[in-house]
All heavy atoms as TSV, in Angstrom:
chain	resi	resn	atom	element	x	y	z
A	1	MET	N	N	145.150	96.305	-177.843
A	1	MET	CA	C	144.778	97.422	-176.993
A	1	MET	C	C	146.018	98.129	-176.445
A	1	MET	O	O	146.065	99.335	-176.414
A	1	MET	CB	C	143.889	96.887	-175.858
A	1	MET	CG	C	143.456	97.925	-174.889
A	1	MET	SD	S	142.237	98.986	-175.640
A	1	MET	CE	C	141.844	100.043	-174.317
A	2	LEU	N	N	147.009	97.342	-175.985
A	2	LEU	CA	C	148.208	97.935	-175.429
A	2	LEU	C	C	148.995	98.690	-176.494
A	2	LEU	O	O	149.570	99.740	-176.219
A	2	LEU	CB	C	149.077	96.867	-174.779
A	2	LEU	CG	C	150.312	97.357	-174.031
A	2	LEU	CD1	C	149.908	98.327	-172.927
A	2	LEU	CD2	C	151.078	96.206	-173.437
A	3	LYS	N	N	149.021	98.153	-177.716
A	3	LYS	CA	C	149.728	98.850	-178.799
A	3	LYS	C	C	149.088	100.195	-179.088
A	3	LYS	O	O	149.779	101.173	-179.361
A	3	LYS	CB	C	149.731	97.986	-180.061
A	3	LYS	CG	C	150.632	96.789	-179.967
A	3	LYS	CD	C	150.616	95.994	-181.257
A	3	LYS	CE	C	151.496	94.762	-181.124
A	3	LYS	NZ	N	151.521	93.988	-182.362
A	4	PHE	N	N	147.761	100.265	-179.019
A	4	PHE	CA	C	147.068	101.529	-179.244
A	4	PHE	C	C	147.454	102.562	-178.188
A	4	PHE	O	O	147.742	103.709	-178.502
A	4	PHE	CB	C	145.552	101.306	-179.246
A	4	PHE	CG	C	144.769	102.581	-179.306
A	4	PHE	CD1	C	144.695	103.308	-180.484
A	4	PHE	CD2	C	144.127	103.066	-178.181
A	4	PHE	CE1	C	143.983	104.489	-180.534
A	4	PHE	CE2	C	143.419	104.243	-178.224
A	4	PHE	CZ	C	143.338	104.964	-179.423
A	5	VAL	N	N	147.463	102.142	-176.927
A	5	VAL	CA	C	147.808	103.052	-175.834
A	5	VAL	C	C	149.268	103.481	-175.954
A	5	VAL	O	O	149.592	104.664	-175.783
A	5	VAL	CB	C	147.532	102.382	-174.472
A	5	VAL	CG1	C	148.066	103.225	-173.330
A	5	VAL	CG2	C	146.053	102.122	-174.292
A	6	LYS	N	N	150.155	102.542	-176.250
A	6	LYS	CA	C	151.574	102.862	-176.369
A	6	LYS	C	C	151.807	103.850	-177.515
A	6	LYS	O	O	152.542	104.831	-177.349
A	6	LYS	CB	C	152.380	101.587	-176.599
A	6	LYS	CG	C	153.868	101.820	-176.645
A	6	LYS	CD	C	154.625	100.522	-176.835
A	6	LYS	CE	C	156.102	100.801	-176.936
A	6	LYS	NZ	N	156.868	99.590	-177.226
A	7	ASN	N	N	151.195	103.608	-178.662
A	7	ASN	CA	C	151.363	104.526	-179.795
A	7	ASN	C	C	150.786	105.893	-179.479
A	7	ASN	O	O	151.349	106.920	-179.876
A	7	ASN	CB	C	150.712	103.945	-181.048
A	7	ASN	CG	C	151.484	102.764	-181.595
A	7	ASN	OD1	O	152.675	102.621	-181.333
A	7	ASN	ND2	N	150.808	101.911	-182.341
A	8	HIS	N	N	149.673	105.924	-178.795
A	8	HIS	CA	C	149.064	107.204	-178.434
A	8	HIS	C	C	149.954	107.974	-177.458
A	8	HIS	O	O	150.121	109.185	-177.592
A	8	HIS	CB	C	147.681	106.980	-177.830
A	8	HIS	CG	C	146.998	108.239	-177.414
A	8	HIS	ND1	N	146.579	109.175	-178.324
A	8	HIS	CD2	C	146.680	108.721	-176.193
A	8	HIS	CE1	C	146.026	110.194	-177.676
A	8	HIS	NE2	N	146.069	109.926	-176.369
A	9	MET	N	N	150.510	107.288	-176.470
A	9	MET	CA	C	151.371	107.956	-175.487
A	9	MET	C	C	152.655	108.477	-176.121
A	9	MET	O	O	153.154	109.523	-175.719
A	9	MET	CB	C	151.704	107.007	-174.339
A	9	MET	CG	C	150.510	106.629	-173.506
A	9	MET	SD	S	149.814	108.062	-172.723
A	9	MET	CE	C	149.874	107.560	-171.054
A	10	GLU	N	N	153.195	107.754	-177.081
A	10	GLU	CA	C	154.420	108.203	-177.741
A	10	GLU	C	C	154.183	109.442	-178.586
A	10	GLU	O	O	155.116	110.199	-178.846
A	10	GLU	CB	C	154.988	107.079	-178.606
A	10	GLU	CG	C	155.607	105.962	-177.795
A	10	GLU	CD	C	156.076	104.801	-178.653
A	10	GLU	OE1	O	155.728	104.754	-179.852
A	10	GLU	OE2	O	156.794	103.939	-178.108
A	11	SER	N	N	152.947	109.676	-178.995
A	11	SER	CA	C	152.656	110.837	-179.831
A	11	SER	C	C	152.520	112.127	-179.009
A	11	SER	O	O	152.515	113.211	-179.580
A	11	SER	CB	C	151.372	110.606	-180.631
A	11	SER	OG	O	150.263	110.557	-179.763
A	12	ILE	N	N	152.413	112.013	-177.685
A	12	ILE	CA	C	152.263	113.196	-176.831
A	12	ILE	C	C	153.638	113.812	-176.602
A	12	ILE	O	O	154.581	113.137	-176.191
A	12	ILE	CB	C	151.596	112.824	-175.502
A	12	ILE	CG1	C	150.206	112.270	-175.753
A	12	ILE	CG2	C	151.539	114.026	-174.581
A	12	ILE	CD1	C	149.533	111.729	-174.513
A	13	GLU	N	N	153.725	115.104	-176.836
A	13	GLU	CA	C	154.988	115.827	-176.683
A	13	GLU	C	C	155.308	116.024	-175.201
A	13	GLU	O	O	154.476	116.448	-174.410
A	13	GLU	CB	C	154.874	117.199	-177.357
A	13	GLU	CG	C	156.184	117.895	-177.569
A	13	GLU	CD	C	157.039	117.206	-178.619
A	13	GLU	OE1	O	156.497	116.615	-179.566
A	13	GLU	OE2	O	158.270	117.277	-178.472
A	14	GLY	N	N	156.525	115.673	-174.780
A	14	GLY	CA	C	156.972	115.888	-173.406
A	14	GLY	C	C	156.430	114.882	-172.413
A	14	GLY	O	O	156.415	115.154	-171.211
A	15	ILE	N	N	155.969	113.738	-172.882
A	15	ILE	CA	C	155.375	112.731	-171.986
A	15	ILE	C	C	156.423	112.121	-171.055
A	15	ILE	O	O	156.090	111.639	-169.977
A	15	ILE	CB	C	154.646	111.647	-172.813
A	15	ILE	CG1	C	153.761	110.763	-171.931
A	15	ILE	CG2	C	155.638	110.770	-173.548
A	15	ILE	CD1	C	152.511	111.410	-171.509
A	16	ALA	N	N	157.678	112.169	-171.414
A	16	ALA	CA	C	158.736	111.541	-170.610
A	16	ALA	C	C	158.959	112.267	-169.282
A	16	ALA	O	O	159.529	111.690	-168.361
A	16	ALA	CB	C	160.031	111.494	-171.399
A	17	SER	N	N	158.513	113.500	-169.172
A	17	SER	CA	C	158.734	114.237	-167.931
A	17	SER	C	C	157.768	113.814	-166.824
A	17	SER	O	O	158.075	113.976	-165.641
A	17	SER	CB	C	158.617	115.734	-168.178
A	17	SER	OG	O	157.316	116.052	-168.633
A	18	TYR	N	N	156.624	113.269	-167.154
A	18	TYR	CA	C	155.645	112.892	-166.141
A	18	TYR	C	C	156.123	111.784	-165.206
A	18	TYR	O	O	155.883	111.878	-163.993
A	18	TYR	CB	C	154.311	112.518	-166.798
A	18	TYR	CG	C	153.610	113.717	-167.383
A	18	TYR	CD1	C	153.507	113.872	-168.748
A	18	TYR	CD2	C	153.078	114.698	-166.561
A	18	TYR	CE1	C	152.877	114.971	-169.292
A	18	TYR	CE2	C	152.446	115.804	-167.088
A	18	TYR	CZ	C	152.346	115.941	-168.462
A	18	TYR	OH	O	151.737	117.026	-168.990
A	19	PRO	N	N	156.782	110.731	-165.694
A	19	PRO	CA	C	157.294	109.738	-164.737
A	19	PRO	C	C	158.337	110.314	-163.785
A	19	PRO	O	O	158.365	109.951	-162.604
A	19	PRO	CB	C	157.913	108.655	-165.629
A	19	PRO	CG	C	157.254	108.806	-166.938
A	19	PRO	CD	C	156.929	110.252	-167.065
A	20	MET	N	N	159.158	111.225	-164.257
A	20	MET	CA	C	160.161	111.838	-163.386
A	20	MET	C	C	159.505	112.728	-162.330
A	20	MET	O	O	159.920	112.746	-161.172
A	20	MET	CB	C	161.166	112.650	-164.204
A	20	MET	CG	C	162.099	111.795	-165.025
A	20	MET	SD	S	163.005	110.593	-164.032
A	20	MET	CE	C	164.045	111.677	-163.097
A	21	ILE	N	N	158.468	113.450	-162.724
A	21	ILE	CA	C	157.758	114.309	-161.777
A	21	ILE	C	C	157.086	113.458	-160.701
A	21	ILE	O	O	157.158	113.772	-159.509
A	21	ILE	CB	C	156.737	115.198	-162.511
A	21	ILE	CG1	C	157.466	116.229	-163.369
A	21	ILE	CG2	C	155.802	115.884	-161.534
A	21	ILE	CD1	C	156.562	116.988	-164.309
A	22	SER	N	N	156.434	112.369	-161.114
A	22	SER	CA	C	155.765	111.514	-160.129
A	22	SER	C	C	156.780	110.845	-159.204
A	22	SER	O	O	156.534	110.710	-158.007
A	22	SER	CB	C	154.893	110.474	-160.815
A	22	SER	OG	O	155.669	109.619	-161.609
A	23	LEU	N	N	157.920	110.432	-159.730
A	23	LEU	CA	C	158.966	109.848	-158.893
A	23	LEU	C	C	159.471	110.871	-157.884
A	23	LEU	O	O	159.671	110.550	-156.703
A	23	LEU	CB	C	160.119	109.344	-159.753
A	23	LEU	CG	C	161.314	108.761	-158.997
A	23	LEU	CD1	C	160.904	107.478	-158.292
A	23	LEU	CD2	C	162.463	108.504	-159.945
A	24	LEU	N	N	159.649	112.093	-158.309
A	24	LEU	CA	C	160.102	113.152	-157.415
A	24	LEU	C	C	159.080	113.426	-156.311
A	24	LEU	O	O	159.444	113.572	-155.138
A	24	LEU	CB	C	160.376	114.429	-158.212
A	24	LEU	CG	C	160.896	115.615	-157.419
A	24	LEU	CD1	C	162.274	115.295	-156.853
A	24	LEU	CD2	C	160.954	116.843	-158.294
A	25	ILE	N	N	157.799	113.446	-156.662
A	25	ILE	CA	C	156.754	113.683	-155.666
A	25	ILE	C	C	156.754	112.570	-154.620
A	25	ILE	O	O	156.702	112.833	-153.409
A	25	ILE	CB	C	155.378	113.810	-156.341
A	25	ILE	CG1	C	155.306	115.129	-157.119
A	25	ILE	CG2	C	154.258	113.732	-155.314
A	25	ILE	CD1	C	154.086	115.238	-158.000
A	26	PHE	N	N	156.793	111.314	-155.054
A	26	PHE	CA	C	156.793	110.204	-154.102
A	26	PHE	C	C	158.066	110.181	-153.271
A	26	PHE	O	O	158.021	109.898	-152.074
A	26	PHE	CB	C	156.603	108.869	-154.826
A	26	PHE	CG	C	155.187	108.628	-155.232
A	26	PHE	CD1	C	154.840	108.615	-156.563
A	26	PHE	CD2	C	154.199	108.424	-154.290
A	26	PHE	CE1	C	153.532	108.393	-156.948
A	26	PHE	CE2	C	152.891	108.202	-154.658
A	26	PHE	CZ	C	152.556	108.190	-155.998
A	27	PHE	N	N	159.199	110.490	-153.860
A	27	PHE	CA	C	160.452	110.515	-153.121
A	27	PHE	C	C	160.412	111.585	-152.037
A	27	PHE	O	O	160.786	111.329	-150.885
A	27	PHE	CB	C	161.623	110.750	-154.080
A	27	PHE	CG	C	162.955	110.739	-153.400
A	27	PHE	CD1	C	163.532	109.560	-152.991
A	27	PHE	CD2	C	163.635	111.933	-153.166
A	27	PHE	CE1	C	164.764	109.545	-152.351
A	27	PHE	CE2	C	164.862	111.943	-152.535
A	27	PHE	CZ	C	165.432	110.744	-152.128
A	28	VAL	N	N	159.944	112.769	-152.374
A	28	VAL	CA	C	159.853	113.856	-151.393
A	28	VAL	C	C	158.882	113.481	-150.283
A	28	VAL	O	O	159.160	113.713	-149.096
A	28	VAL	CB	C	159.445	115.175	-152.077
A	28	VAL	CG1	C	159.053	116.233	-151.063
A	28	VAL	CG2	C	160.568	115.681	-152.967
A	29	PHE	N	N	157.758	112.869	-150.637
A	29	PHE	CA	C	156.779	112.455	-149.628
A	29	PHE	C	C	157.396	111.485	-148.636
A	29	PHE	O	O	157.254	111.642	-147.424
A	29	PHE	CB	C	155.562	111.826	-150.303
A	29	PHE	CG	C	154.605	111.203	-149.336
A	29	PHE	CD1	C	153.764	111.987	-148.569
A	29	PHE	CD2	C	154.562	109.827	-149.179
A	29	PHE	CE1	C	152.883	111.411	-147.661
A	29	PHE	CE2	C	153.689	109.244	-148.284
A	29	PHE	CZ	C	152.847	110.039	-147.519
A	30	PHE	N	N	158.094	110.467	-149.123
A	30	PHE	CA	C	158.656	109.472	-148.217
A	30	PHE	C	C	159.842	110.010	-147.428
A	30	PHE	O	O	160.067	109.597	-146.290
A	30	PHE	CB	C	159.015	108.195	-148.968
A	30	PHE	CG	C	157.804	107.365	-149.291
A	30	PHE	CD1	C	157.368	107.234	-150.589
A	30	PHE	CD2	C	157.091	106.748	-148.282
A	30	PHE	CE1	C	156.245	106.484	-150.884
A	30	PHE	CE2	C	155.967	105.987	-148.559
A	30	PHE	CZ	C	155.540	105.866	-149.869
A	31	VAL	N	N	160.590	110.942	-147.978
A	31	VAL	CA	C	161.662	111.575	-147.208
A	31	VAL	C	C	161.066	112.391	-146.072
A	31	VAL	O	O	161.543	112.333	-144.931
A	31	VAL	CB	C	162.555	112.443	-148.118
A	31	VAL	CG1	C	163.426	113.377	-147.311
A	31	VAL	CG2	C	163.407	111.561	-149.014
A	32	LEU	N	N	159.998	113.138	-146.356
A	32	LEU	CA	C	159.344	113.918	-145.300
A	32	LEU	C	C	158.712	113.005	-144.249
A	32	LEU	O	O	158.770	113.296	-143.045
A	32	LEU	CB	C	158.286	114.848	-145.902
A	32	LEU	CG	C	158.822	116.002	-146.712
A	32	LEU	CD1	C	157.686	116.767	-147.367
A	32	LEU	CD2	C	159.675	116.921	-145.855
A	33	LEU	N	N	158.133	111.911	-144.674
A	33	LEU	CA	C	157.563	110.952	-143.731
A	33	LEU	C	C	158.653	110.330	-142.862
A	33	LEU	O	O	158.484	110.192	-141.642
A	33	LEU	CB	C	156.804	109.860	-144.484
A	33	LEU	CG	C	156.027	108.869	-143.647
A	33	LEU	CD1	C	154.891	109.565	-142.918
A	33	LEU	CD2	C	155.496	107.767	-144.535
A	34	PHE	N	N	159.766	109.988	-143.459
A	34	PHE	CA	C	160.906	109.437	-142.729
A	34	PHE	C	C	161.415	110.443	-141.704
A	34	PHE	O	O	161.690	110.110	-140.554
A	34	PHE	CB	C	162.003	109.070	-143.730
A	34	PHE	CG	C	163.157	108.336	-143.150
A	34	PHE	CD1	C	163.054	107.009	-142.787
A	34	PHE	CD2	C	164.386	108.978	-142.975
A	34	PHE	CE1	C	164.130	106.326	-142.258
A	34	PHE	CE2	C	165.463	108.310	-142.442
A	34	PHE	CZ	C	165.333	106.980	-142.082
A	35	TRP	N	N	161.514	111.717	-142.107
A	35	TRP	CA	C	161.962	112.782	-141.211
A	35	TRP	C	C	160.988	112.946	-140.046
A	35	TRP	O	O	161.388	113.099	-138.893
A	35	TRP	CB	C	162.097	114.087	-141.994
A	35	TRP	CG	C	162.409	115.263	-141.124
A	35	TRP	CD1	C	163.604	115.572	-140.564
A	35	TRP	CD2	C	161.493	116.267	-140.704
A	35	TRP	NE1	N	163.492	116.716	-139.819
A	35	TRP	CE2	C	162.200	117.168	-139.898
A	35	TRP	CE3	C	160.155	116.503	-140.945
A	35	TRP	CZ2	C	161.596	118.273	-139.324
A	35	TRP	CZ3	C	159.564	117.606	-140.373
A	35	TRP	CH2	C	160.283	118.469	-139.569
A	36	TRP	N	N	159.668	112.898	-140.332
A	36	TRP	CA	C	158.667	113.059	-139.278
A	36	TRP	C	C	158.737	111.914	-138.275
A	36	TRP	O	O	158.583	112.134	-137.074
A	36	TRP	CB	C	157.270	113.138	-139.883
A	36	TRP	CG	C	156.219	113.276	-138.829
A	36	TRP	CD1	C	155.859	114.425	-138.184
A	36	TRP	CD2	C	155.430	112.228	-138.258
A	36	TRP	NE1	N	154.879	114.148	-137.260
A	36	TRP	CE2	C	154.600	112.812	-137.286
A	36	TRP	CE3	C	155.345	110.864	-138.487
A	36	TRP	CZ2	C	153.708	112.070	-136.546
A	36	TRP	CZ3	C	154.442	110.127	-137.742
A	36	TRP	CH2	C	153.636	110.730	-136.790
A	37	VAL	N	N	158.951	110.704	-138.746
A	37	VAL	CA	C	159.016	109.543	-137.852
A	37	VAL	C	C	160.165	109.693	-136.858
A	37	VAL	O	O	160.013	109.389	-135.680
A	37	VAL	CB	C	159.156	108.243	-138.668
A	37	VAL	CG1	C	159.573	107.075	-137.791
A	37	VAL	CG2	C	157.850	107.933	-139.387
A	38	PHE	N	N	161.298	110.185	-137.313
A	38	PHE	CA	C	162.444	110.298	-136.413
A	38	PHE	C	C	162.429	111.554	-135.548
A	38	PHE	O	O	163.116	111.609	-134.540
A	38	PHE	CB	C	163.753	110.227	-137.200
A	38	PHE	CG	C	164.093	108.821	-137.588
A	38	PHE	CD1	C	163.957	108.401	-138.895
A	38	PHE	CD2	C	164.518	107.913	-136.640
A	38	PHE	CE1	C	164.248	107.100	-139.250
A	38	PHE	CE2	C	164.815	106.606	-136.976
A	38	PHE	CZ	C	164.674	106.197	-138.289
A	39	THR	N	N	161.630	112.555	-135.918
A	39	THR	CA	C	161.592	113.771	-135.112
A	39	THR	C	C	160.339	113.883	-134.258
A	39	THR	O	O	160.241	114.799	-133.449
A	39	THR	CB	C	161.693	115.023	-136.003
A	39	THR	OG1	O	160.612	115.037	-136.924
A	39	THR	CG2	C	163.018	115.064	-136.729
A	40	ALA	N	N	159.391	112.977	-134.414
A	40	ALA	CA	C	158.164	113.032	-133.617
A	40	ALA	C	C	158.491	112.730	-132.159
A	40	ALA	O	O	159.367	111.917	-131.857
A	40	ALA	CB	C	157.144	112.026	-134.145
A	41	SER	N	N	157.775	113.408	-131.277
A	41	SER	CA	C	158.037	113.194	-129.852
A	41	SER	C	C	157.550	111.811	-129.446
A	41	SER	O	O	156.521	111.322	-129.909
A	41	SER	CB	C	157.339	114.264	-129.017
A	41	SER	OG	O	155.942	114.078	-129.059
A	42	LYS	N	N	158.301	111.193	-128.579
A	42	LYS	CA	C	157.967	109.843	-128.130
A	42	LYS	C	C	156.665	109.836	-127.332
A	42	LYS	O	O	155.909	108.863	-127.365
A	42	LYS	CB	C	159.102	109.260	-127.286
A	42	LYS	CG	C	160.428	109.203	-128.010
A	42	LYS	CD	C	160.342	108.426	-129.298
A	42	LYS	CE	C	161.677	108.472	-130.024
A	42	LYS	NZ	N	161.593	108.079	-131.401
A	43	ALA	N	N	156.380	110.928	-126.634
A	43	ALA	CA	C	155.136	111.009	-125.868
A	43	ALA	C	C	153.924	111.011	-126.806
A	43	ALA	O	O	152.911	110.361	-126.530
A	43	ALA	CB	C	155.128	112.266	-125.012
A	44	HIS	N	N	154.030	111.723	-127.909
A	44	HIS	CA	C	152.940	111.761	-128.889
A	44	HIS	C	C	152.720	110.379	-129.515
A	44	HIS	O	O	151.575	109.947	-129.674
A	44	HIS	CB	C	153.250	112.796	-129.976
A	44	HIS	CG	C	152.225	112.844	-131.060
A	44	HIS	ND1	N	150.966	113.356	-130.861
A	44	HIS	CD2	C	152.274	112.431	-132.347
A	44	HIS	CE1	C	150.283	113.261	-131.989
A	44	HIS	NE2	N	151.053	112.705	-132.907
A	45	ILE	N	N	153.787	109.707	-129.855
A	45	ILE	CA	C	153.681	108.377	-130.448
A	45	ILE	C	C	153.067	107.395	-129.453
A	45	ILE	O	O	152.204	106.586	-129.807
A	45	ILE	CB	C	155.057	107.885	-130.936
A	45	ILE	CG1	C	155.504	108.743	-132.116
A	45	ILE	CG2	C	155.011	106.422	-131.332
A	45	ILE	CD1	C	156.899	108.475	-132.588
A	46	LYS	N	N	153.467	107.487	-128.190
A	46	LYS	CA	C	152.904	106.606	-127.163
A	46	LYS	C	C	151.421	106.899	-126.967
A	46	LYS	O	O	150.606	105.978	-126.827
A	46	LYS	CB	C	153.663	106.779	-125.849
A	46	LYS	CG	C	153.210	105.829	-124.783
A	46	LYS	CD	C	154.050	105.957	-123.539
A	46	LYS	CE	C	153.549	104.966	-122.498
A	46	LYS	NZ	N	154.293	105.033	-121.273
A	47	GLU	N	N	151.057	108.181	-126.951
A	47	GLU	CA	C	149.649	108.565	-126.791
A	47	GLU	C	C	148.798	108.037	-127.943
A	47	GLU	O	O	147.699	107.518	-127.737
A	47	GLU	CB	C	149.542	110.086	-126.712
A	47	GLU	CG	C	148.123	110.585	-126.566
A	47	GLU	CD	C	148.054	112.100	-126.582
A	47	GLU	OE1	O	149.097	112.756	-126.435
A	47	GLU	OE2	O	146.936	112.611	-126.744
A	48	MET	N	N	149.288	108.148	-129.152
A	48	MET	CA	C	148.551	107.657	-130.320
A	48	MET	C	C	148.471	106.128	-130.311
A	48	MET	O	O	147.477	105.556	-130.749
A	48	MET	CB	C	149.203	108.126	-131.624
A	48	MET	CG	C	149.085	109.612	-131.861
A	48	MET	SD	S	147.380	110.127	-132.053
A	48	MET	CE	C	147.194	111.260	-130.716
A	49	GLY	N	N	149.508	105.470	-129.816
A	49	GLY	CA	C	149.509	104.014	-129.745
A	49	GLY	C	C	148.524	103.470	-128.727
A	49	GLY	O	O	147.958	102.394	-128.905
A	50	GLU	N	N	148.306	104.222	-127.657
A	50	GLU	CA	C	147.389	103.791	-126.610
A	50	GLU	C	C	145.959	104.248	-126.850
A	50	GLU	O	O	145.054	103.870	-126.119
A	50	GLU	CB	C	147.879	104.310	-125.260
A	50	GLU	CG	C	149.176	103.679	-124.814
A	50	GLU	CD	C	149.722	104.280	-123.547
A	50	GLU	OE1	O	149.151	105.284	-123.062
A	50	GLU	OE2	O	150.728	103.758	-123.038
A	51	LEU	N	N	145.732	105.029	-127.863
A	51	LEU	CA	C	144.408	105.577	-128.136
A	51	LEU	C	C	143.334	104.501	-128.346
A	51	LEU	O	O	142.235	104.637	-127.795
A	51	LEU	CB	C	144.480	106.512	-129.344
A	51	LEU	CG	C	143.294	107.422	-129.581
A	51	LEU	CD1	C	143.057	108.308	-128.374
A	51	LEU	CD2	C	143.532	108.269	-130.809
A	52	PRO	N	N	143.597	103.427	-129.088
A	52	PRO	CA	C	142.549	102.405	-129.246
A	52	PRO	C	C	142.209	101.690	-127.939
A	52	PRO	O	O	141.129	101.113	-127.811
A	52	PRO	CB	C	143.154	101.411	-130.229
A	52	PRO	CG	C	144.212	102.141	-130.944
A	52	PRO	CD	C	144.726	103.153	-129.977
A	53	LEU	N	N	143.094	101.725	-126.968
A	53	LEU	CA	C	142.872	101.027	-125.701
A	53	LEU	C	C	142.257	101.925	-124.637
A	53	LEU	O	O	141.969	101.471	-123.540
A	53	LEU	CB	C	144.196	100.457	-125.195
A	53	LEU	CG	C	144.929	99.535	-126.173
A	53	LEU	CD1	C	146.270	99.142	-125.602
A	53	LEU	CD2	C	144.086	98.322	-126.501
A	54	ASP	N	N	142.053	103.196	-124.955
A	54	ASP	CA	C	141.545	104.159	-123.992
A	54	ASP	C	C	140.025	104.035	-123.901
A	54	ASP	O	O	139.295	104.480	-124.771
A	54	ASP	CB	C	141.947	105.572	-124.400
A	54	ASP	CG	C	141.646	106.594	-123.332
A	54	ASP	OD1	O	141.344	106.184	-122.195
A	54	ASP	OD2	O	141.709	107.799	-123.634
A	55	ASN	N	N	139.535	103.437	-122.813
A	55	ASN	CA	C	138.094	103.227	-122.648
A	55	ASN	C	C	137.376	104.463	-122.127
A	55	ASN	O	O	136.170	104.566	-122.235
A	55	ASN	CB	C	137.828	102.054	-121.691
A	55	ASN	CG	C	138.215	100.742	-122.318
A	55	ASN	OD1	O	138.144	100.596	-123.534
A	55	ASN	ND2	N	138.632	99.785	-121.501
A	56	ASP	N	N	138.086	105.423	-121.539
A	56	ASP	CA	C	137.452	106.621	-120.989
A	56	ASP	C	C	136.784	107.438	-122.090
A	56	ASP	O	O	135.702	107.966	-121.899
A	56	ASP	CB	C	138.463	107.477	-120.246
A	56	ASP	CG	C	138.973	106.798	-118.991
A	56	ASP	OD1	O	138.258	105.905	-118.473
A	56	ASP	OD2	O	140.070	107.143	-118.540
A	57	GLN	N	N	137.418	107.568	-123.225
A	57	GLN	CA	C	136.847	108.355	-124.331
A	57	GLN	C	C	135.624	107.659	-124.914
A	57	GLN	O	O	134.671	108.318	-125.309
A	57	GLN	CB	C	137.892	108.570	-125.430
A	57	GLN	CG	C	139.051	109.444	-125.028
A	57	GLN	CD	C	138.630	110.900	-124.814
A	57	GLN	OE1	O	137.523	111.295	-125.134
A	57	GLN	NE2	N	139.518	111.682	-124.249
A	58	GLN	N	N	135.606	106.353	-124.951
A	58	GLN	CA	C	134.461	105.626	-125.523
A	58	GLN	C	C	133.255	105.681	-124.600
A	58	GLN	O	O	132.121	105.713	-125.050
A	58	GLN	CB	C	134.853	104.166	-125.793
A	58	GLN	CG	C	135.877	104.026	-126.891
A	58	GLN	CD	C	136.322	102.581	-127.069
A	58	GLN	OE1	O	135.926	101.704	-126.325
A	58	GLN	NE2	N	137.175	102.358	-128.066
A	59	ASN	N	N	133.473	105.721	-123.304
A	59	ASN	CA	C	132.355	105.757	-122.364
A	59	ASN	C	C	131.657	107.111	-122.352
A	59	ASN	O	O	130.505	107.199	-122.000
A	59	ASN	CB	C	132.849	105.416	-120.954
A	59	ASN	CG	C	133.284	103.962	-120.839
A	59	ASN	OD1	O	132.844	103.129	-121.633
A	59	ASN	ND2	N	134.119	103.679	-119.868
A	60	LYS	N	N	132.366	108.175	-122.737
A	60	LYS	CA	C	131.776	109.511	-122.751
A	60	LYS	C	C	130.828	109.702	-123.929
A	60	LYS	O	O	129.996	110.566	-123.914
A	60	LYS	CB	C	132.875	110.579	-122.798
A	60	LYS	CG	C	133.677	110.648	-121.516
A	60	LYS	CD	C	134.734	111.702	-121.609
A	60	LYS	CE	C	135.567	111.720	-120.325
A	60	LYS	NZ	N	136.646	112.709	-120.385
A	61	LEU	N	N	130.976	108.910	-124.959
A	61	LEU	CA	C	130.095	109.040	-126.125
A	61	LEU	C	C	128.820	108.354	-125.815
A	61	LEU	O	O	127.801	108.441	-125.795
A	61	LEU	CB	C	130.732	108.390	-127.364
A	61	LEU	CG	C	132.033	109.038	-127.833
A	61	LEU	CD1	C	132.593	108.218	-128.989
A	61	LEU	CD2	C	131.789	110.450	-128.274
């Protein structure tokens, strides 16, 4: 089964560019995520961290 898939993939023209494109997409995503983590306001992070413990919002529902 694996030989069939491998032979089929090798017959596709330009197939080598897809792994590079996917690597680039994931790299850009994690760089942007890393940037967001360091630039996010500490007040926002604290508010989001305390959200599961906030009983006032649950009592209103």
